[in-house]
mmCIF file of the N, C-alpha and C atoms, coordinates in Angstrom:
data_MODEL
# 
_entry.id   MODEL 
# 
loop_
_atom_site.group_PDB 
_atom_site.id 
_atom_site.type_symbol 
_atom_site.label_atom_id 
_atom_site.label_alt_id 
_atom_site.label_comp_id 
_atom_site.label_asym_id 
_atom_site.label_entity_id 
_atom_site.label_seq_id 
_atom_site.pdbx_PDB_ins_code 
_atom_site.Cartn_x 
_atom_site.Cartn_y 
_atom_site.Cartn_z 
_atom_site.occupancy 
_atom_site.B_iso_or_equiv 
_atom_site.pdbx_formal_charge 
_atom_site.auth_seq_id 
_atom_site.auth_comp_id 
_atom_site.auth_asym_id 
_atom_site.auth_atom_id 
_atom_site.pdbx_PDB_model_num 
ATOM 1   N N  . MET A 1 1  ? -11.033 -26.813 -14.662 1.00 0.00 ? 1  MET A N  1 
ATOM 2   C CA . MET A 1 1  ? -11.050 -26.523 -13.111 1.00 0.00 ? 1  MET A CA 1 
ATOM 3   C C  . MET A 1 1  ? -11.128 -24.897 -12.733 1.00 0.00 ? 1  MET A C  1 
ATOM 4   N N  . ALA A 1 2  ? -11.673 -24.358 -11.476 1.00 0.00 ? 2  ALA A N  1 
ATOM 5   C CA . ALA A 1 2  ? -12.240 -22.734 -12.029 1.00 0.00 ? 2  ALA A CA 1 
ATOM 6   C C  . ALA A 1 2  ? -10.559 -22.284 -10.806 1.00 0.00 ? 2  ALA A C  1 
ATOM 7   N N  . ALA A 1 3  ? -10.611 -20.843 -11.702 1.00 0.00 ? 3  ALA A N  1 
ATOM 8   C CA . ALA A 1 3  ? -8.694  -20.557 -11.443 1.00 0.00 ? 3  ALA A CA 1 
ATOM 9   C C  . ALA A 1 3  ? -9.721  -19.466 -10.216 1.00 0.00 ? 3  ALA A C  1 
ATOM 10  N N  . THR A 1 4  ? -9.347  -19.227 -9.332  1.00 0.00 ? 4  THR A N  1 
ATOM 11  C CA . THR A 1 4  ? -9.237  -17.955 -8.636  1.00 0.00 ? 4  THR A CA 1 
ATOM 12  C C  . THR A 1 4  ? -9.281  -16.611 -8.878  1.00 0.00 ? 4  THR A C  1 
ATOM 13  N N  . PRO A 1 5  ? -10.597 -15.828 -8.714  1.00 0.00 ? 5  PRO A N  1 
ATOM 14  C CA . PRO A 1 5  ? -10.456 -14.301 -9.230  1.00 0.00 ? 5  PRO A CA 1 
ATOM 15  C C  . PRO A 1 5  ? -9.416  -13.237 -8.914  1.00 0.00 ? 5  PRO A C  1 
ATOM 16  N N  . LYS A 1 6  ? -9.049  -12.765 -9.834  1.00 0.00 ? 6  LYS A N  1 
ATOM 17  C CA . LYS A 1 6  ? -7.894  -12.217 -9.544  1.00 0.00 ? 6  LYS A CA 1 
ATOM 18  C C  . LYS A 1 6  ? -8.434  -10.968 -8.671  1.00 0.00 ? 6  LYS A C  1 
ATOM 19  N N  . GLY A 1 7  ? -8.352  -9.858  -7.984  1.00 0.00 ? 7  GLY A N  1 
ATOM 20  C CA . GLY A 1 7  ? -8.277  -8.210  -7.503  1.00 0.00 ? 7  GLY A CA 1 
ATOM 21  C C  . GLY A 1 7  ? -8.664  -8.670  -6.171  1.00 0.00 ? 7  GLY A C  1 
ATOM 22  N N  . PRO A 1 8  ? -8.536  -7.643  -5.276  1.00 0.00 ? 8  PRO A N  1 
ATOM 23  C CA . PRO A 1 8  ? -9.609  -8.113  -4.131  1.00 0.00 ? 8  PRO A CA 1 
ATOM 24  C C  . PRO A 1 8  ? -10.054 -9.234  -3.408  1.00 0.00 ? 8  PRO A C  1 
ATOM 25  N N  . GLN A 1 9  ? -10.063 -9.681  -2.523  1.00 0.00 ? 9  GLN A N  1 
ATOM 26  C CA . GLN A 1 9  ? -11.029 -10.300 -2.109  1.00 0.00 ? 9  GLN A CA 1 
ATOM 27  C C  . GLN A 1 9  ? -11.185 -9.970  -0.715  1.00 0.00 ? 9  GLN A C  1 
ATOM 28  N N  . LYS A 1 10 ? -13.178 -10.185 -0.452  1.00 0.00 ? 10 LYS A N  1 
ATOM 29  C CA . LYS A 1 10 ? -13.138 -9.760  0.435   1.00 0.00 ? 10 LYS A CA 1 
ATOM 30  C C  . LYS A 1 10 ? -13.525 -10.999 1.420   1.00 0.00 ? 10 LYS A C  1 
ATOM 31  N N  . VAL A 1 11 ? -13.356 -10.661 2.292   1.00 0.00 ? 11 VAL A N  1 
ATOM 32  C CA . VAL A 1 11 ? -13.593 -11.786 3.772   1.00 0.00 ? 11 VAL A CA 1 
ATOM 33  C C  . VAL A 1 11 ? -14.293 -10.954 4.874   1.00 0.00 ? 11 VAL A C  1 
ATOM 34  N N  . LYS A 1 12 ? -15.270 -11.874 5.151   1.00 0.00 ? 12 LYS A N  1 
ATOM 35  C CA . LYS A 1 12 ? -16.224 -11.635 6.375   1.00 0.00 ? 12 LYS A CA 1 
ATOM 36  C C  . LYS A 1 12 ? -15.703 -12.007 8.164   1.00 0.00 ? 12 LYS A C  1 
ATOM 37  N N  . ILE A 1 13 ? -15.741 -11.118 8.484   1.00 0.00 ? 13 ILE A N  1 
ATOM 38  C CA . ILE A 1 13 ? -14.679 -10.692 9.890   1.00 0.00 ? 13 ILE A CA 1 
ATOM 39  C C  . ILE A 1 13 ? -16.471 -10.662 10.652  1.00 0.00 ? 13 ILE A C  1 
ATOM 40  N N  . ASP A 1 14 ? -16.045 -11.457 11.972  1.00 0.00 ? 14 ASP A N  1 
ATOM 41  C CA . ASP A 1 14 ? -16.872 -11.737 12.907  1.00 0.00 ? 14 ASP A CA 1 
ATOM 42  C C  . ASP A 1 14 ? -16.546 -10.542 13.937  1.00 0.00 ? 14 ASP A C  1 
ATOM 43  N N  . TYR A 1 15 ? -17.390 -9.252  14.634  1.00 0.00 ? 15 TYR A N  1 
ATOM 44  C CA . TYR A 1 15 ? -16.612 -8.191  15.259  1.00 0.00 ? 15 TYR A CA 1 
ATOM 45  C C  . TYR A 1 15 ? -17.602 -8.568  16.294  1.00 0.00 ? 15 TYR A C  1 
ATOM 46  N N  . ASN A 1 16 ? -16.735 -8.733  17.971  1.00 0.00 ? 16 ASN A N  1 
ATOM 47  C CA . ASN A 1 16 ? -16.996 -9.129  18.900  1.00 0.00 ? 16 ASN A CA 1 
ATOM 48  C C  . ASN A 1 16 ? -17.362 -7.856  19.633  1.00 0.00 ? 16 ASN A C  1 
ATOM 49  N N  . ILE A 1 17 ? -18.424 -7.444  19.286  1.00 0.00 ? 17 ILE A N  1 
ATOM 50  C CA . ILE A 1 17 ? -18.708 -5.699  19.833  1.00 0.00 ? 17 ILE A CA 1 
ATOM 51  C C  . ILE A 1 17 ? -20.378 -5.412  19.996  1.00 0.00 ? 17 ILE A C  1 
ATOM 52  N N  . ASP A 1 18 ? -20.863 -5.042  20.916  1.00 0.00 ? 18 ASP A N  1 
ATOM 53  C CA . ASP A 1 18 ? -22.356 -5.334  20.853  1.00 0.00 ? 18 ASP A CA 1 
ATOM 54  C C  . ASP A 1 18 ? -23.245 -4.152  19.992  1.00 0.00 ? 18 ASP A C  1 
ATOM 55  N N  . LYS A 1 19 ? -24.116 -4.295  20.117  1.00 0.00 ? 19 LYS A N  1 
ATOM 56  C CA . LYS A 1 19 ? -25.025 -4.088  18.645  1.00 0.00 ? 19 LYS A CA 1 
ATOM 57  C C  . LYS A 1 19 ? -25.541 -2.666  19.185  1.00 0.00 ? 19 LYS A C  1 
ATOM 58  N N  . PRO A 1 20 ? -25.503 -1.358  20.590  1.00 0.00 ? 20 PRO A N  1 
ATOM 59  C CA . PRO A 1 20 ? -25.413 -0.263  20.332  1.00 0.00 ? 20 PRO A CA 1 
ATOM 60  C C  . PRO A 1 20 ? -23.833 0.659   19.691  1.00 0.00 ? 20 PRO A C  1 
ATOM 61  N N  . THR A 1 21 ? -22.730 -0.322  19.914  1.00 0.00 ? 21 THR A N  1 
ATOM 62  C CA . THR A 1 21 ? -21.547 0.478   20.094  1.00 0.00 ? 21 THR A CA 1 
ATOM 63  C C  . THR A 1 21 ? -21.709 0.218   18.309  1.00 0.00 ? 21 THR A C  1 
ATOM 64  N N  . TYR A 1 22 ? -21.889 -0.798  17.541  1.00 0.00 ? 22 TYR A N  1 
ATOM 65  C CA . TYR A 1 22 ? -22.218 -1.117  16.095  1.00 0.00 ? 22 TYR A CA 1 
ATOM 66  C C  . TYR A 1 22 ? -22.923 -0.682  15.336  1.00 0.00 ? 22 TYR A C  1 
ATOM 67  N N  . ASP A 1 23 ? -23.824 0.222   16.067  1.00 0.00 ? 23 ASP A N  1 
ATOM 68  C CA . ASP A 1 23 ? -25.045 1.020   14.924  1.00 0.00 ? 23 ASP A CA 1 
ATOM 69  C C  . ASP A 1 23 ? -24.562 2.376   15.265  1.00 0.00 ? 23 ASP A C  1 
ATOM 70  N N  . ASP A 1 24 ? -23.989 2.756   16.452  1.00 0.00 ? 24 ASP A N  1 
ATOM 71  C CA . ASP A 1 24 ? -23.434 3.458   16.967  1.00 0.00 ? 24 ASP A CA 1 
ATOM 72  C C  . ASP A 1 24 ? -22.527 4.222   15.281  1.00 0.00 ? 24 ASP A C  1 
ATOM 73  N N  . PHE A 1 25 ? -21.481 3.317   14.831  1.00 0.00 ? 25 PHE A N  1 
ATOM 74  C CA . PHE A 1 25 ? -20.154 3.537   14.125  1.00 0.00 ? 25 PHE A CA 1 
ATOM 75  C C  . PHE A 1 25 ? -21.035 3.663   12.721  1.00 0.00 ? 25 PHE A C  1 
ATOM 76  N N  . ILE A 1 26 ? -21.942 2.781   12.979  1.00 0.00 ? 26 ILE A N  1 
ATOM 77  C CA . ILE A 1 26 ? -22.281 2.611   11.670  1.00 0.00 ? 26 ILE A CA 1 
ATOM 78  C C  . ILE A 1 26 ? -23.678 4.357   10.849  1.00 0.00 ? 26 ILE A C  1 
ATOM 79  N N  . ARG A 1 27 ? -23.484 5.052   11.998  1.00 0.00 ? 27 ARG A N  1 
ATOM 80  C CA . ARG A 1 27 ? -24.015 5.835   12.016  1.00 0.00 ? 27 ARG A CA 1 
ATOM 81  C C  . ARG A 1 27 ? -23.413 6.909   11.620  1.00 0.00 ? 27 ARG A C  1 
ATOM 82  N N  . GLN A 1 28 ? -21.760 6.966   12.565  1.00 0.00 ? 28 GLN A N  1 
ATOM 83  C CA . GLN A 1 28 ? -21.100 7.949   12.547  1.00 0.00 ? 28 GLN A CA 1 
ATOM 84  C C  . GLN A 1 28 ? -20.669 7.827   11.404  1.00 0.00 ? 28 GLN A C  1 
ATOM 85  N N  . CYS A 1 29 ? -20.447 6.574   10.505  1.00 0.00 ? 29 CYS A N  1 
ATOM 86  C CA . CYS A 1 29 ? -19.430 6.611   9.421   1.00 0.00 ? 29 CYS A CA 1 
ATOM 87  C C  . CYS A 1 29 ? -20.559 7.602   8.317   1.00 0.00 ? 29 CYS A C  1 
ATOM 88  N N  . THR A 1 30 ? -21.665 6.982   8.394   1.00 0.00 ? 30 THR A N  1 
ATOM 89  C CA . THR A 1 30 ? -22.549 7.751   7.079   1.00 0.00 ? 30 THR A CA 1 
ATOM 90  C C  . THR A 1 30 ? -22.406 8.322   7.359   1.00 0.00 ? 30 THR A C  1 
ATOM 91  N N  . LYS A 1 31 ? -22.615 9.526   8.278   1.00 0.00 ? 31 LYS A N  1 
ATOM 92  C CA . LYS A 1 31 ? -23.241 11.067  8.836   1.00 0.00 ? 31 LYS A CA 1 
ATOM 93  C C  . LYS A 1 31 ? -21.660 11.385  8.201   1.00 0.00 ? 31 LYS A C  1 
ATOM 94  N N  . LYS A 1 32 ? -20.572 11.230  8.026   1.00 0.00 ? 32 LYS A N  1 
ATOM 95  C CA . LYS A 1 32 ? -19.657 11.433  7.394   1.00 0.00 ? 32 LYS A CA 1 
ATOM 96  C C  . LYS A 1 32 ? -19.507 11.114  6.173   1.00 0.00 ? 32 LYS A C  1 
ATOM 97  N N  . GLY A 1 33 ? -19.778 9.985   5.279   1.00 0.00 ? 33 GLY A N  1 
ATOM 98  C CA . GLY A 1 33 ? -19.514 10.247  3.991   1.00 0.00 ? 33 GLY A CA 1 
ATOM 99  C C  . GLY A 1 33 ? -18.862 8.880   3.637   1.00 0.00 ? 33 GLY A C  1 
ATOM 100 N N  . TYR A 1 34 ? -18.213 8.017   4.751   1.00 0.00 ? 34 TYR A N  1 
ATOM 101 C CA . TYR A 1 34 ? -17.728 7.642   4.432   1.00 0.00 ? 34 TYR A CA 1 
ATOM 102 C C  . TYR A 1 34 ? -18.337 5.851   4.667   1.00 0.00 ? 34 TYR A C  1 
ATOM 103 N N  . SER A 1 35 ? -17.946 5.115   3.798   1.00 0.00 ? 35 SER A N  1 
ATOM 104 C CA . SER A 1 35 ? -18.027 3.393   3.991   1.00 0.00 ? 35 SER A CA 1 
ATOM 105 C C  . SER A 1 35 ? -17.590 2.650   5.113   1.00 0.00 ? 35 SER A C  1 
ATOM 106 N N  . PRO A 1 36 ? -18.567 2.435   6.273   1.00 0.00 ? 36 PRO A N  1 
ATOM 107 C CA . PRO A 1 36 ? -17.800 1.979   7.326   1.00 0.00 ? 36 PRO A CA 1 
ATOM 108 C C  . PRO A 1 36 ? -16.999 0.112   6.916   1.00 0.00 ? 36 PRO A C  1 
ATOM 109 N N  . ASN A 1 37 ? -16.781 -0.269  5.638   1.00 0.00 ? 37 ASN A N  1 
ATOM 110 C CA . ASN A 1 37 ? -15.667 -1.551  5.939   1.00 0.00 ? 37 ASN A CA 1 
ATOM 111 C C  . ASN A 1 37 ? -14.365 -0.494  5.329   1.00 0.00 ? 37 ASN A C  1 
ATOM 112 N N  . ILE A 1 38 ? -14.602 0.980   4.514   1.00 0.00 ? 38 ILE A N  1 
ATOM 113 C CA . ILE A 1 38 ? -13.542 1.449   4.232   1.00 0.00 ? 38 ILE A CA 1 
ATOM 114 C C  . ILE A 1 38 ? -12.275 1.638   5.415   1.00 0.00 ? 38 ILE A C  1 
ATOM 115 N N  . VAL A 1 39 ? -13.622 2.350   6.629   1.00 0.00 ? 39 VAL A N  1 
ATOM 116 C CA . VAL A 1 39 ? -12.804 2.556   7.814   1.00 0.00 ? 39 VAL A CA 1 
ATOM 117 C C  . VAL A 1 39 ? -12.611 1.547   8.312   1.00 0.00 ? 39 VAL A C  1 
ATOM 118 N N  . VAL A 1 40 ? -12.928 0.205   8.618   1.00 0.00 ? 40 VAL A N  1 
ATOM 119 C CA . VAL A 1 40 ? -12.424 -0.790  8.862   1.00 0.00 ? 40 VAL A CA 1 
ATOM 120 C C  . VAL A 1 40 ? -10.730 -1.188  8.636   1.00 0.00 ? 40 VAL A C  1 
ATOM 121 N N  . GLU A 1 41 ? -10.669 -1.205  7.095   1.00 0.00 ? 41 GLU A N  1 
ATOM 122 C CA . GLU A 1 41 ? -9.948  -1.336  6.573   1.00 0.00 ? 41 GLU A CA 1 
ATOM 123 C C  . GLU A 1 41 ? -8.983  0.041   6.893   1.00 0.00 ? 41 GLU A C  1 
ATOM 124 N N  . ARG A 1 42 ? -8.865  0.974   7.090   1.00 0.00 ? 42 ARG A N  1 
ATOM 125 C CA . ARG A 1 42 ? -7.835  1.867   7.218   1.00 0.00 ? 42 ARG A CA 1 
ATOM 126 C C  . ARG A 1 42 ? -7.281  2.007   8.511   1.00 0.00 ? 42 ARG A C  1 
ATOM 127 N N  . GLN A 1 43 ? -8.200  1.642   9.456   1.00 0.00 ? 43 GLN A N  1 
ATOM 128 C CA . GLN A 1 43 ? -7.418  1.081   10.745  1.00 0.00 ? 43 GLN A CA 1 
ATOM 129 C C  . GLN A 1 43 ? -6.654  -0.427  10.576  1.00 0.00 ? 43 GLN A C  1 
ATOM 130 N N  . MET A 1 44 ? -7.631  -1.174  10.563  1.00 0.00 ? 44 MET A N  1 
ATOM 131 C CA . MET A 1 44 ? -6.607  -2.398  10.076  1.00 0.00 ? 44 MET A CA 1 
ATOM 132 C C  . MET A 1 44 ? -5.374  -2.137  9.856   1.00 0.00 ? 44 MET A C  1 
ATOM 133 N N  . LYS A 1 45 ? -4.927  -1.523  8.613   1.00 0.00 ? 45 LYS A N  1 
ATOM 134 C CA . LYS A 1 45 ? -3.600  -0.946  7.895   1.00 0.00 ? 45 LYS A CA 1 
ATOM 135 C C  . LYS A 1 45 ? -3.069  -0.757  8.751   1.00 0.00 ? 45 LYS A C  1 
ATOM 136 N N  . LYS A 1 46 ? -3.334  0.500   9.589   1.00 0.00 ? 46 LYS A N  1 
ATOM 137 C CA . LYS A 1 46 ? -2.516  1.386   10.587  1.00 0.00 ? 46 LYS A CA 1 
ATOM 138 C C  . LYS A 1 46 ? -2.298  0.464   11.885  1.00 0.00 ? 46 LYS A C  1 
ATOM 139 N N  . PHE A 1 47 ? -3.298  -0.481  12.131  1.00 0.00 ? 47 PHE A N  1 
ATOM 140 C CA . PHE A 1 47 ? -2.894  -1.356  13.398  1.00 0.00 ? 47 PHE A CA 1 
ATOM 141 C C  . PHE A 1 47 ? -1.699  -2.100  12.911  1.00 0.00 ? 47 PHE A C  1 
ATOM 142 N N  . ILE A 1 48 ? -1.256  -2.810  11.615  1.00 0.00 ? 48 ILE A N  1 
ATOM 143 C CA . ILE A 1 48 ? -0.684  -3.512  11.186  1.00 0.00 ? 48 ILE A CA 1 
ATOM 144 C C  . ILE A 1 48 ? 0.558   -2.576  11.020  1.00 0.00 ? 48 ILE A C  1 
ATOM 145 N N  . GLU A 1 49 ? 0.422   -2.146  10.385  1.00 0.00 ? 49 GLU A N  1 
ATOM 146 C CA . GLU A 1 49 ? 1.770   -0.604  9.836   1.00 0.00 ? 49 GLU A CA 1 
ATOM 147 C C  . GLU A 1 49 ? 2.190   -0.669  11.198  1.00 0.00 ? 49 GLU A C  1 
ATOM 148 N N  . THR A 1 50 ? 1.814   -0.135  12.537  1.00 0.00 ? 50 THR A N  1 
ATOM 149 C CA . THR A 1 50 ? 2.701   0.533   13.398  1.00 0.00 ? 50 THR A CA 1 
ATOM 150 C C  . THR A 1 50 ? 3.225   -0.851  14.830  1.00 0.00 ? 50 THR A C  1 
ATOM 151 N N  . GLY A 1 51 ? 2.962   -2.090  13.949  1.00 0.00 ? 51 GLY A N  1 
ATOM 152 C CA . GLY A 1 51 ? 3.200   -3.607  14.507  1.00 0.00 ? 51 GLY A CA 1 
ATOM 153 C C  . GLY A 1 51 ? 2.755   -3.504  15.577  1.00 0.00 ? 51 GLY A C  1 
ATOM 154 N N  . GLN A 1 52 ? 1.644   -3.694  15.712  1.00 0.00 ? 52 GLN A N  1 
ATOM 155 C CA . GLN A 1 52 ? 0.909   -3.735  17.367  1.00 0.00 ? 52 GLN A CA 1 
ATOM 156 C C  . GLN A 1 52 ? 0.128   -5.473  17.497  1.00 0.00 ? 52 GLN A C  1 
ATOM 157 N N  . ILE A 1 53 ? 0.474   -5.863  15.782  1.00 0.00 ? 53 ILE A N  1 
ATOM 158 C CA . ILE A 1 53 ? 0.308   -7.249  15.772  1.00 0.00 ? 53 ILE A CA 1 
ATOM 159 C C  . ILE A 1 53 ? 0.774   -8.063  15.094  1.00 0.00 ? 53 ILE A C  1 
# 
């Protein structure tokens, strides 16, 4: 039987945003030296910690 790999798992999430907004987000993240998925994960954590979910 296969075991579940240890460590954090990546999850694909569909974002319901338009293409220009997505492109601008990627551009701004790259300009600041951040990986877009790190920015999204930080915002998700902040959102959950503030009790908005």
